[in-house]
N, CA, C and O of each residue as an XYZ file, in Angstrom:
880
protein
N     -13.676    150.580     73.270
C     -12.825    151.076     74.157
C     -12.646    152.577     73.235
O     -12.494    152.823     72.039
N     -12.739    153.278     74.292
C     -13.024    154.730     73.744
C     -11.713    154.830     73.947
O     -11.225    154.246     74.915
N     -10.682    155.795     72.835
C      -9.186    156.487     72.787
C      -9.353    157.539     74.017
O     -10.327    158.174     74.421
N      -7.805    157.448     74.505
C      -7.420    158.571     75.665
C      -6.327    159.200     74.643
O      -5.181    158.802     74.433
N      -6.931    160.164     74.139
C      -5.892    161.183     73.526
C      -4.934    161.778     74.136
O      -5.351    162.448     75.081
N      -3.287    161.830     73.917
C      -2.699    162.704     74.617
C      -1.747    163.119     73.420
O      -1.369    162.457     72.453
N      -1.406    164.780     73.896
C      -0.609    165.659     73.427
C       0.586    165.504     74.429
O       0.554    165.196     75.621
N       1.988    165.897     73.360
C       3.051    165.317     73.957
C       3.726    166.538     74.145
O       3.808    167.124     73.066
N       4.234    167.152     75.054
C       4.832    168.807     74.857
C       6.457    168.785     75.401
O       6.763    169.179     76.526
N       7.351    168.307     74.503
C       9.047    168.207     75.344
C       9.583    169.491     74.010
O       8.931    169.910     73.054
N      10.711    169.766     74.362
C      11.600    170.711     73.914
C      12.377    169.689     72.974
O      12.481    169.998     71.787
N      13.062    168.204     73.528
C      13.565    167.628     72.701
C      12.626    166.798     71.495
O      11.400    166.820     71.387
N      13.260    166.333     70.949
C      12.367    165.397     69.720
C      12.548    163.951     69.553
O      11.893    163.022     69.078
N      14.238    164.190     70.399
C      14.146    162.459     70.690
C      13.241    161.459     71.898
O      13.037    160.255     72.056
N      12.822    162.868     72.678
C      11.618    162.631     73.765
C      10.680    162.512     73.333
O      10.096    161.446     73.525
N      10.023    163.613     72.483
C       8.930    163.299     72.022
C       8.461    161.830     71.011
O       7.369    161.261     71.036
N       9.729    161.462     70.123
C       9.545    160.889     69.299
C       9.437    159.615     69.904
O       8.628    158.855     69.372
N      10.282    159.052     71.241
C      10.035    157.891     72.248
C       8.952    157.906     72.999
O       8.466    156.807     73.267
N       8.446    158.844     73.409
C       7.112    158.798     74.287
C       6.210    158.393     73.127
O       5.447    157.443     73.302
N       6.234    159.114     71.800
C       5.245    158.498     70.945
C       5.139    157.307     70.603
O       4.167    156.555     70.526
N       6.913    157.099     70.267
C       6.353    155.150     69.863
C       5.759    154.402     70.937
O       4.960    153.483     70.757
N       6.106    154.752     71.905
C       5.935    153.849     73.858
C       4.701    153.828     73.532
O       4.103    152.758     73.649
N       4.007    154.994     73.044
C       1.992    155.129     73.485
C       1.364    154.778     72.603
O       0.148    154.866     72.770
N       1.828    154.256     71.354
C       1.464    153.760     70.205
C       1.062    152.416     69.923
O       0.063    152.012     69.329
N       2.251    151.630     70.586
C       1.646    150.150     71.419
C       0.120    150.154     72.022
O      -0.971    149.726     71.646
N       0.372    150.508     72.587
C      -1.094    151.032     73.661
C      -2.045    150.846     72.940
O      -1.886    151.356     71.831
N      -3.483    150.057     73.151
C      -4.610    150.400     72.400
C      -5.847    151.383     72.529
O      -6.834    151.620     71.833
N      -5.411    151.790     73.580
C      -6.095    152.871     74.046
C      -5.346    154.554     73.978
O      -5.799    155.612     74.414
N      -4.372    154.343     73.434
C      -3.915    155.331     73.972
C      -3.594    156.024     72.241
O      -3.265    155.238     71.352
N      -3.728    157.415     71.969
C      -3.369    157.807     70.945
C      -2.873    159.595     70.861
O      -3.502    160.635     71.057
N      -1.749    159.361     70.555
C      -1.058    160.783     70.303
C      -1.800    161.484     69.126
O      -1.881    161.059     67.974
N      -2.309    162.597     69.611
C      -3.127    163.417     68.236
C      -2.029    164.672     67.970
O      -2.126    165.147     66.838
N      -0.983    165.294     68.848
C      -0.188    165.930     68.666
C       1.238    166.034     69.348
O       1.722    165.122     70.020
N       1.709    166.958     69.160
C       3.756    167.578     69.447
C       3.551    168.620     69.414
O       2.925    169.270     68.576
N       4.373    169.116     70.906
C       4.544    170.107     70.487
C       6.039    170.386     71.386
O       6.154    169.936     72.525
N       7.136    171.171     70.729
C       8.076    171.683     71.239
C       8.480    173.401     72.069
O       9.582    173.864     72.363
N       7.400    173.863     72.206
C       7.464    174.654     73.441
C       6.171    175.260     73.952
O       5.166    175.437     73.264
N       6.296    175.527     75.103
C       5.141    176.333     75.862
C       3.685    176.946     75.249
O       2.572    176.597     75.642
N       3.897    177.706     74.444
C       3.113    178.648     73.535
C       2.315    177.660     72.805
O       1.100    177.813     72.688
N       3.051    176.460     72.213
C       2.336    175.757     71.142
C       1.878    174.725     71.951
O       0.985    174.156     71.323
N       2.006    174.328     72.773
C       1.574    173.240     74.033
C       0.379    174.220     74.428
O      -0.633    173.525     74.334
N       0.064    175.342     74.774
C      -1.013    176.366     75.363
C      -2.088    175.949     73.766
O      -3.024    175.157     73.873
N      -1.846    176.425     72.795
C      -2.063    176.562     71.695
C      -3.038    175.230     71.187
O      -4.239    175.116     70.943
N      -2.097    174.474     71.168
C      -2.184    172.842     70.889
C      -3.083    172.505     71.670
O      -3.934    171.824     71.098
N      -3.265    172.665     72.656
C      -4.272    171.573     74.121
C      -5.655    172.728     73.591
O      -6.695    172.070     73.606
N      -5.913    174.123     73.171
C      -7.487    174.386     72.967
C      -7.933    174.018     71.655
O      -9.117    173.865     71.355
N      -6.620    173.832     70.613
C      -8.154    173.018     69.519
C      -7.592    171.709     68.981
O      -7.753    171.275     67.841
N      -6.918    171.155     69.957
C      -7.183    169.675     69.578
C      -7.924    169.037     70.948
O      -8.432    167.916     70.987
N      -7.884    169.850     71.895
C      -8.534    169.178     73.426
C      -8.858    168.065     73.777
O      -9.960    167.579     74.030
N      -6.822    167.249     73.800
C      -6.472    166.517     74.047
C      -7.579    165.724     75.828
O      -8.457    166.313     76.458
N      -7.071    164.467     76.054
C      -7.290    164.353     77.616
C      -6.439    164.174     78.463
O      -6.661    164.085     79.670
N      -5.138    164.086     77.807
C      -4.623    164.008     78.627
C      -3.488    164.928     77.662
O      -3.405    164.822     76.438
N      -2.333    166.187     78.834
C      -1.427    166.677     77.871
C       0.243    166.143     79.019
O       0.549    166.598     80.121
N       0.705    165.474     78.496
C       2.363    165.079     78.788
C       2.833    166.776     78.402
O       2.741    167.345     77.315
N       3.126    167.075     79.138
C       3.717    168.402     79.750
C       5.609    168.460     80.306
O       5.686    168.271     81.520
N       6.898    168.661     79.675
C       8.424    168.822     80.385
C       7.912    170.576     80.993
O       7.028    171.399     80.757
N       9.028    170.437     81.816
C       8.399    171.743     83.170
C       8.966    172.728     82.415
O       8.409    173.725     81.956
N      10.955    172.143     82.235
C      11.441    173.348     81.336
C      11.086    173.403     79.496
O      11.603    172.788     78.564
N       9.954    174.454     79.546
C       9.697    174.196     77.867
C      10.241    175.728     77.494
O      10.168    176.545     78.412
N      10.858    176.247     76.039
C      10.997    177.400     75.164
C       9.828    178.372     75.584
O       8.912    177.852     76.222
N       9.769    179.358     75.380
C       9.026    180.586     75.352
C       7.872    180.662     76.632
O       7.419    181.715     77.081
N       7.500    179.221     77.124
C       6.873    179.541     78.279
C       6.601    178.050     78.895
O       6.114    177.052     78.362
N       7.217    178.327     80.533
C       7.275    176.830     81.209
C       5.998    176.244     81.125
O       4.865    176.386     80.665
N       6.894    175.351     81.945
C       5.961    174.309     82.085
C       4.329    174.934     83.207
O       3.166    174.972     82.803
N       4.783    175.289     84.454
C       3.789    175.817     85.525
C       3.341    176.829     84.451
O       2.334    176.392     83.895
N       3.645    177.774     84.062
C       2.838    178.888     82.996
C       1.965    178.267     82.147
O       0.812    178.636     81.924
N       2.605    177.183     81.608
C       1.505    176.348     80.118
C       0.737    175.780     81.253
O      -0.340    176.342     81.452
N       1.053    174.745     82.086
C      -0.316    174.476     82.913
C      -1.624    175.047     82.915
O      -2.697    174.792     82.367
N      -1.094    176.085     83.881
C      -1.956    177.169     84.635
C      -2.991    177.435     83.408
O      -4.198    177.323     83.625
N      -2.485    177.808     82.045
C      -3.205    178.611     80.798
C      -3.804    177.443     80.177
O      -4.798    177.774     79.530
N      -3.534    176.042     80.131
C      -4.200    175.533     79.846
C      -5.370    174.927     80.422
O      -6.323    174.648     79.696
N      -5.392    174.663     81.845
C      -6.292    173.956     82.802
C      -7.397    175.424     82.728
O      -8.609    175.272     82.576
N      -6.880    176.546     82.836
C      -7.987    177.996     82.879
C      -9.039    177.446     81.587
O     -10.255    177.256     81.549
N      -7.973    177.300     80.599
C      -9.028    177.709     79.200
C      -9.883    176.321     78.878
O     -10.924    176.182     78.236
N      -9.038    175.330     79.578
C     -10.165    174.126     79.138
C      -9.623    172.881     80.567
O      -8.611    172.197     80.722
N     -10.911    173.078     81.398
C     -10.931    172.625     82.387
C     -10.957    170.865     82.500
O     -10.539    170.109     83.377
N     -11.739    170.579     81.016
C     -11.408    169.149     81.404
C     -10.424    168.451     80.573
O     -10.663    167.304     80.194
N      -9.114    169.175     80.196
C      -7.937    168.657     79.996
C      -7.054    168.186     81.086
O      -6.842    168.963     82.017
N      -6.551    167.097     81.089
C      -5.381    166.735     82.114
C      -3.691    167.268     82.005
O      -2.903    166.981     81.104
N      -3.464    168.023     83.073
C      -1.674    168.025     82.554
C      -1.085    166.794     83.313
O      -1.631    166.619     84.402
N      -0.192    165.980     83.030
C       0.903    165.402     83.878
C       2.058    166.295     83.191
O       2.237    166.662     82.029
N       2.655    166.459     84.202
C       4.262    166.485     84.045
C       5.023    165.852     84.235
O       5.044    165.177     85.265
N       5.979    165.805     83.309
C       6.927    164.525     82.914
C       8.375    165.445     83.102
O       8.588    166.052     82.053
N       9.236    165.667     83.956
C      10.366    166.457     84.071
C      11.263    165.594     84.596
O      11.066    164.467     85.052
N      12.560    166.393     84.465
C      13.882    166.219     84.544
C      14.487    166.536     86.429
O      15.439    166.351     87.188
N      13.027    167.155     86.348
C      14.079    167.909     87.869
C      12.387    167.174     89.241
O      11.221    166.862     89.000
N      13.108    167.208     90.364
C      11.993    166.645     91.229
C      12.248    167.934     92.553
O      12.047    167.685     93.742
N      12.619    169.005     92.145
C      12.573    170.032     92.871
C      11.410    170.500     93.643
O      10.660    171.271     93.044
N      11.127    170.203     94.792
C       9.704    170.391     95.394
C       9.109    171.598     95.197
O       7.885    171.498     95.115
N       9.637    172.966     95.066
C       9.098    173.835     94.519
C       8.112    173.635     93.092
O       6.898    173.739     92.920
N       9.224    173.307     92.196
C       8.539    172.666     91.135
C       7.157    172.071     91.140
O       6.145    172.593     90.673
N       7.258    170.918     91.727
C       6.472    170.026     91.946
C       5.001    170.557     92.758
O       3.880    170.100     92.530
N       5.349    171.669     93.781
C       4.400    172.571     94.538
C       3.479    173.313     93.928
O       2.254    173.244     94.026
N       4.430    174.336     93.019
C       3.879    174.959     91.790
C       3.122    174.418     90.746
O       2.076    174.924     90.341
N       3.694    173.271     90.249
C       2.639    172.837     89.168
C       1.225    172.138     89.565
O       0.336    172.130     88.714
N       0.937    171.394     91.179
C      -0.001    171.141     91.319
C      -0.984    172.390     91.860
O      -2.198    172.389     92.066
N      -0.059    173.376     91.998
C      -1.145    174.840     92.422
C      -1.459    175.562     90.693
O      -2.375    176.342     90.433
N      -0.417    175.031     89.697
C      -1.338    175.503     88.511
C      -2.577    174.923     88.332
O      -3.481    175.546     87.775
N      -2.752    173.526     88.845
C      -3.413    172.343     88.100
C      -3.024    171.277     87.545
O      -3.911    170.512     87.166
N      -1.949    170.985     87.378
C      -1.520    170.042     86.992
C      -1.904    168.711     88.026
O      -1.931    168.845     89.249
N      -2.204    167.367     87.306
C      -3.131    166.216     87.771
C      -2.033    165.237     88.210
O      -2.422    164.135     88.595
N      -0.648    165.500     88.204
C       0.045    164.822     88.591
C       1.985    164.880     88.217
O       2.157    165.868     87.502
N       2.780    164.460     88.371
C       3.546    164.655     88.036
C       5.128    163.796     88.571
O       5.629    163.588     89.677
N       5.536    163.468     87.163
C       6.825    162.158     87.366
C       8.072    162.533     86.488
O       8.165    163.423     85.643
N       8.884    161.736     86.855
C      10.099    162.548     86.299
C      10.519    161.700     85.306
O      10.158    160.552     85.568
N      11.125    161.778     84.285
C      11.747    161.062     82.925
C      12.241    159.806     83.549
O      12.077    158.738     82.961
N      12.716    159.854     84.470
C      13.469    158.258     84.566
C      12.338    157.108     85.097
O      12.526    156.009     85.619
N      10.978    157.883     84.715
C      10.008    156.582     84.890
C       9.720    155.402     84.557
O       8.950    155.689     83.639
N       9.728    154.515     84.573
C       9.273    153.457     83.991
C       8.179    153.503     83.168
O       7.193    154.077     83.630
N       8.072    152.860     81.626
C       7.417    153.104     80.777
C       5.634    152.218     81.085
O       4.697    152.440     80.319
N       5.547    151.587     81.893
C       4.586    151.103     82.674
C       3.784    151.605     83.278
O       2.559    151.568     83.159
N       4.745    152.373     84.330
C       4.374    153.454     85.138
C       3.853    154.568     84.476
O       2.810    155.032     84.937
N       4.549    155.309     83.105
C       3.609    156.300     82.738
C       2.620    156.370     82.234
O       1.862    157.340     82.244
N       2.365    154.632     81.345
C       1.318    154.430     81.066
C      -0.121    154.485     82.069
O      -1.271    154.919     82.011
N       0.547    153.932     82.768
C      -0.738    153.673     83.939
C      -0.564    155.116     84.720
O      -1.518    155.217     85.492
N       0.038    155.922     84.782
C      -0.504    157.065     85.026
C      -1.147    158.198     84.303
O      -1.654    159.195     84.818
N      -1.044    157.868     82.871
C      -1.674    158.694     82.046
C      -3.409    158.249     82.083
O      -4.239    159.145     81.924
N      -3.937    156.555     82.343
C      -4.843    156.553     82.605
C      -5.658    157.033     83.697
O      -6.867    157.257     83.753
N      -4.543    157.166     84.731
C      -4.755    157.300     86.200
C      -5.433    158.773     86.357
O      -6.332    159.042     87.153
N      -4.759    159.767     85.341
C      -5.181    161.111     85.672
C      -6.695    161.365     84.858
O      -7.745    161.952     85.117
N      -6.054    160.428     83.544
C      -7.460    160.401     83.149
C      -8.837    159.916     83.603
O      -9.868    160.362     83.098
N      -8.831    159.225     84.326
C      -9.748    158.809     85.326
C      -9.925    160.018     86.657
O     -10.624    159.848     87.656
N      -9.341    160.875     86.437
C      -9.496    161.758     87.387
C      -8.787    161.848     88.833
O      -9.290    162.351     89.838
N      -7.656    161.321     88.737
C      -7.017    161.002     89.732
C      -5.595    161.857     90.194
O      -5.499    162.711     89.312
N      -4.820    161.984     90.834
C      -4.065    162.608     91.297
C      -2.683    161.653     91.287
O      -2.570    160.832     92.198
N      -1.562    161.759     90.199
C      -0.244    161.335     90.642
C       0.778    161.460     90.735
O       1.315    162.233     89.941
N       1.808    160.607     91.997
C       3.081    161.388     91.999
C       3.981    160.622     91.656
O       4.109    160.031     92.729
N       4.682    160.183     91.024
C       5.558    159.501     91.065
C       6.476    159.041     92.913
O       7.146    159.955     93.394
N       6.407    157.853     93.626
C       6.892    157.224     94.733
C       7.981    158.599     95.402
O       7.786    159.197     96.460
N       8.874    158.782     94.631
C      10.276    159.598     94.847
C       9.992    160.718     94.809
O      10.827    161.462     95.322
N       8.900    161.295     94.291
C       8.155    162.493     94.365
C       7.885    162.536     95.837
O       8.673    162.846     96.731
N       6.649    162.175     95.928
C       6.228    162.233     97.022
C       7.002    161.825     98.162
O       6.551    162.418     99.142
N       7.755    161.242     98.409
C       8.701    161.136     99.780
C       9.401    162.367     99.507
O       9.520    162.903    100.609
N      10.072    163.302     98.390
C      10.854    164.221     98.590
C       9.779    165.619     98.915
O      10.257    166.625     99.442
N       8.248    165.544     98.525
C       7.463    166.757     98.952
C       7.028    166.534    100.312
O       6.873    167.519    101.034
N       6.787    165.242    100.810
C       6.518    164.893    102.009
C       7.690    165.528    102.831
O       7.133    166.614    102.991
N       8.774    165.664    103.412
C       9.955    166.257    103.489
C       9.577    167.336    103.736
O       9.583    167.679    104.918
N       9.069    168.350    102.616
C       8.709    169.688    102.681
C       7.585    170.320    103.617
O       7.318    171.516    103.731
N       6.900    169.074    104.358
C       6.102    169.528    104.608
C       6.017    169.033    106.265
O       5.348    168.062    106.618
N       6.750    169.808    107.120
C       7.023    169.193    108.548
C       6.234    170.024    109.553
O       6.271    171.237    109.759
N       5.348    168.848    110.256
C       4.610    169.038    111.199
C       5.458    170.549    111.815
O       6.580    170.902    111.452
N       4.687    171.181    112.692
C       4.942    172.279    113.426
C       6.012    173.238    113.037
O       6.404    173.973    113.943
N       6.731    173.415    111.502
C       7.302    173.938    110.986
C       6.472    174.871    110.190
O       5.265    174.900    110.430
N       7.016    175.707    109.188
C       6.712    177.169    108.357
C       5.049    176.476    108.194
O       4.125    177.223    108.515
N       4.630    174.717    107.576
C       3.537    174.756    107.260
C       2.739    174.372    108.014
O       1.559    174.271    107.680
N       3.153    174.074    109.167
C       2.453    173.697    110.379
C       1.052    173.976    110.714
O       0.680    175.106    110.398
N       0.317    173.331    111.193
C      -1.088    173.571    111.751
C      -1.657    173.049    112.781
O      -1.001    172.020    112.945
N      -2.419    173.080    113.556
C      -3.199    172.694    114.156
C      -4.294    171.374    113.763
O      -5.181    171.373    112.910
N      -3.934    170.402    114.596
C      -4.129    168.863    114.176
C      -5.809    168.782    113.790
O      -6.690    168.862    114.646
N      -5.921    168.704    113.133
C      -7.363    167.883    112.615
C      -7.570    166.782    112.902
O      -6.725    165.887    112.919
N      -9.278    166.633    113.299
C      -9.860    165.150    114.434
C     -10.457    164.657    112.700
O     -11.424    165.174    112.140
N      -9.824    163.862    112.282
C     -10.992    163.031    111.372
C     -11.492    161.499    111.892
O     -10.780    160.774    112.587
N     -12.358    161.273    111.593
C     -12.878    159.520    112.192
C     -12.007    158.943    111.488
O     -11.209    159.231    110.596
N     -12.557    157.437    112.498
C     -11.281    156.453    111.462
C     -11.605    156.022    110.227
O     -10.724    155.663    109.446
N     -13.372    156.001    109.786
C     -13.774    155.877    108.470
C     -12.955    157.061    107.481
O     -12.381    156.706    106.451
N     -12.979    158.434    107.910
C     -12.127    159.341    107.218
C     -10.934    158.876    106.753
O     -10.612    158.606    105.596
N     -10.033    158.779    108.209
C      -8.625    158.472    107.475
C      -8.496    157.355    107.147
O      -7.403    156.904    106.805
N      -9.738    156.564    107.184
C      -9.308    155.606    105.845
C      -9.345    155.952    104.564
O      -8.347    155.652    103.909
N     -10.294    156.550    103.971
C     -10.561    157.214    102.609
C      -9.179    157.773    102.287
O      -8.416    157.324    101.432
N      -8.862    159.306    103.469
C      -7.759    159.426    103.198
C      -6.753    158.304    102.836
O      -6.176    158.569    101.781
N      -6.509    157.557    103.190
C      -5.048    156.521    103.469
C      -5.076    155.829    101.677
O      -4.211    155.438    100.893
N      -6.191    155.932    101.656
C      -6.517    155.129    100.169
C      -6.624    155.926     98.788
O      -6.277    155.457     97.703
N      -7.186    157.274     99.002
C      -6.704    158.376     97.847
C      -5.449    158.514     98.053
O      -4.907    158.681     96.961
N      -4.367    158.537     99.274
C      -3.484    158.931     99.034
C      -2.777    158.104     97.728
O      -2.097    158.593     96.826
N      -3.129    156.827     97.912
C      -2.601    155.858     97.105
C      -3.312    155.507     95.375
O      -3.170    154.594     94.562
N      -4.188    156.922     95.427
C      -3.957    156.885     93.825
C      -5.367    156.560     93.905
O      -5.851    157.023     92.872
N      -6.493    155.881     94.742
C      -7.161    155.069     93.927
C      -8.389    155.826     94.135
O      -8.795    156.402     95.145
N      -8.993    155.684     92.748
C     -10.573    156.149     92.497
C     -11.806    156.125     93.439
O     -11.967    155.144     94.164
N     -12.624    157.086     93.461
C     -13.716    156.979     94.755
C     -14.469    155.606     94.639
O     -14.929    155.067     95.646
N     -14.605    154.958     93.175
C     -15.460    153.801     93.289
C     -14.342    151.979     93.523
O     -14.811    150.841     93.490
N     -13.235    152.283     93.682
C     -12.135    151.375     94.064
C     -12.281    151.621     95.357
O     -12.438    150.571     95.979
N     -12.297    152.756     96.154
C     -12.697    153.298     97.455
C     -13.723    152.366     98.464
O     -13.576    151.548     99.373
N     -14.597    152.863     97.893
C     -16.187    151.883     97.987
C     -16.168    150.621     98.007
O     -16.602    149.966     98.954
N     -15.634    150.101     96.905
C     -15.421    148.422     97.099
C     -14.480    148.166     98.101
O     -14.831    147.289     98.890
N     -12.850    148.926     98.400
C     -12.069    148.174     99.238
C     -13.022    148.221    100.967
O     -12.860    147.313    101.783
N     -13.965    149.432    101.241
C     -14.335    149.394    102.250
C     -15.470    149.388    102.644
O     -15.876    149.984    103.641
N     -16.219    148.597    101.778
C     -17.556    147.891    101.018
C     -18.522    148.796    101.867
O     -19.308    148.640    102.801
N     -18.212    149.492    101.328
C     -19.452    151.010    101.431
C     -20.190    151.932    100.075
O     -19.443    151.907     99.097
N     -20.917    152.376     99.942
C     -21.313    153.427     98.559
C     -20.245    154.056     98.313
O     -19.170    154.229     98.888
N     -21.137    154.654     96.511
C     -20.203    155.775     96.214
C     -20.573    157.124     96.676
O     -19.990    158.206     96.604
N     -21.812    156.724     97.217
C     -22.375    158.166     97.367
C     -21.469    158.526     99.230
O     -21.012    159.581     99.671
N     -21.546    157.041     99.907
C     -20.851    157.582    101.453
C     -19.481    157.816    101.234
O     -18.829    158.403    102.098
N     -18.946    157.420    100.156
C     -17.170    157.560    100.097
C     -17.454    159.184     99.758
O     -16.895    159.995    100.496
N     -18.138    159.587     98.879
C     -18.048    161.133     98.359
C     -18.104    162.162     99.720
O     -17.365    163.096    100.032
N     -19.600    161.438    100.564
C     -20.088    162.060    101.844
C     -18.507    162.741    102.854
O     -18.189    163.792    103.411
N     -17.759    161.043    102.551
C     -16.630    161.756    103.561
C     -15.731    162.463    103.052
O     -15.305    163.449    103.654
N     -15.182    162.032    101.618
C     -13.995    163.278    101.184
C     -14.597    164.845    101.298
O     -13.851    165.773    101.609
N     -16.130    165.053    100.994
C     -16.786    166.503    101.954
C     -16.148    166.437    103.023
O     -15.130    167.122    103.113
N     -16.532    165.653    104.067
C     -15.958    166.249    105.197
C     -14.715    166.168    105.468
O     -14.255    166.889    106.354
N     -13.650    164.998    104.552
C     -12.406    165.492    104.576
C     -11.947    167.069    104.263
O     -11.136    167.477    105.095
N     -12.248    167.884    103.390
C     -12.074    168.994    102.707
C     -12.220    169.581    103.418
O     -11.254    170.114    103.965
N     -14.180    169.957    104.039
C     -13.809    170.574    105.167
C     -13.160    170.507    106.090
O     -12.314    171.395    106.199
N     -13.207    169.798    106.821
C     -11.909    169.679    108.102
C     -11.134    170.413    108.355
O     -11.046    171.240    109.263
N      -9.982    169.928    106.864
C      -8.527    170.425    106.279
C      -8.715    170.975    105.556
O      -8.140    170.594    104.537
N      -9.563    172.211    105.384
C      -9.831    173.257    104.720
C      -9.223    173.236    103.128
O      -8.495    174.151    102.743
N      -9.514    172.342    102.435
C      -9.101    172.449    101.327
C     -10.090    171.712    100.197
O     -11.208    171.215    100.329
N      -9.301    171.831     99.147
C     -10.553    172.100     97.820
C     -10.358    170.974     96.850
O     -11.137    170.919     95.898
N      -9.304    169.958     96.981
C      -8.736    168.574     95.972
C      -8.336    167.987     96.813
O      -8.240    168.394     97.971
N      -7.856    166.345     96.192
C      -7.668    165.212     96.820
C      -5.845    165.743     96.715
O      -4.999    165.333     97.510
N      -5.660    166.344     96.001
C      -4.094    166.680     96.359
C      -3.844    167.078     97.793
O      -3.118    166.631     98.681
N      -4.998    168.421     97.677
C      -4.210    169.254     98.703
C      -4.694    168.346    100.011
O      -4.021    168.316    101.041
N      -5.858    167.656     99.864
C      -5.385    166.795    101.315
C      -4.836    165.894    101.559
O      -5.029    165.574    102.732
N      -4.051    165.105    100.924
C      -3.059    164.551    100.920
C      -1.908    165.098    101.402
O      -1.161    164.456    102.141
N      -1.698    166.160    101.079
C      -0.267    167.006    101.260
C      -0.706    167.386    103.245
O      -0.126    167.170    104.309
N      -1.902    167.970    102.871
C      -2.485    168.451    104.581
C      -2.289    167.259    105.882
O      -1.982    167.264    107.074
N      -2.757    166.061    104.603
C      -2.640    164.999    105.794
C      -1.419    164.697    106.535
O      -1.212    164.328    107.691
N      -0.535    165.008    105.354
C       1.091    164.343    105.623
C       1.485    165.371    106.762
O       1.957    164.980    107.829
N       1.210    167.049    106.403
C       1.477    168.127    107.144
C       0.783    167.808    108.923
O       1.330    168.129    109.978
N       0.062    167.421    108.825
C      -0.778    167.499    110.151
C      -0.234    166.063    111.034
O      -0.522    165.914    112.222
N       0.647    164.985    110.198
C       0.885    163.686    110.237
C      -0.009    163.065    110.716
O       0.086    162.615    111.858
N      -1.343    162.853    109.785
C      -2.719    161.671    109.736
C      -2.081    160.756    108.878
O      -1.758    159.628    109.252
N      -1.911    161.133    107.897
C      -1.093    159.832    107.088
C       0.421    160.135    106.633
O       0.960    161.103    107.168
N       1.233    159.309    105.588
C       2.811    159.428    105.570
C       2.552    159.235    104.447
O       1.485    158.689    104.165
N       3.549    159.669    103.353
C       3.654    159.238    101.913
C       3.502    157.713    102.028
O       2.739    157.163    101.234
N       4.065    157.082    102.813
C       4.702    155.754    102.595
C       2.806    155.004    102.483
O       2.424    154.163    101.669
N       2.328    155.391    103.114
C       0.553    154.968    102.389
C       0.234    155.048    100.899
O      -0.663    154.397    100.363
N       0.958    155.808    100.347
C       0.892    156.355     98.835
C       1.920    155.357     98.111
O       2.217    155.622     96.946
N       2.611    153.966     98.868
C       3.914    153.241     97.762
C       3.097    152.591     98.334
O       2.336    153.210     97.590
N       2.081    151.573     99.266
C       1.286    150.058     99.507
C       0.931    150.218     98.178
O       0.680    151.248     97.553
N       0.947    148.790     97.750
C       0.282    148.659     96.664
C      -0.934    148.251     96.554
O      -1.461    148.170     95.444
């Protein structure tokens, strides 16, 4: 089994030490670097090329949003997972727009953090359930972000609900009893109909248009 390499970026030594000690007990997770500010995080991400960067939001010298933007722009294969003390929806939205693969709070249980690292490494988007609910309240149908409702087929809605739960395409195919290529075709249709370019945007737009709710993402 190939290791998932991790860079931990946080300005608090205690947080970095605690995260490193937690991850070192996982057989397939390996911390290969630590950064104490945003500029250092960007530099180390470029030289070490970790699979996943655990990035604090409020870092010295360069905040988490700008650090995310620079890391992802320079190294598209690197996945950034924000781990923040703040659940403000503006931070969450800005982080996702900058290219973050997920957003967790520092109160997240250890097992959930470990699972999130695996999930974003495999191409999924992860939002902690409490963050998802708050973000969902930001998109009020008919409000400033409202838009004309989009018509999705029953199968497209089923696919959208499953990706809202964070399932990878292969698992979606298994759950629905269809081929992986068919799932990818449904996703392309969903993206085109919703006018989006990513799974995260599709989920947000689906909530905005009352196609799904973030309760879908909370289901086991």
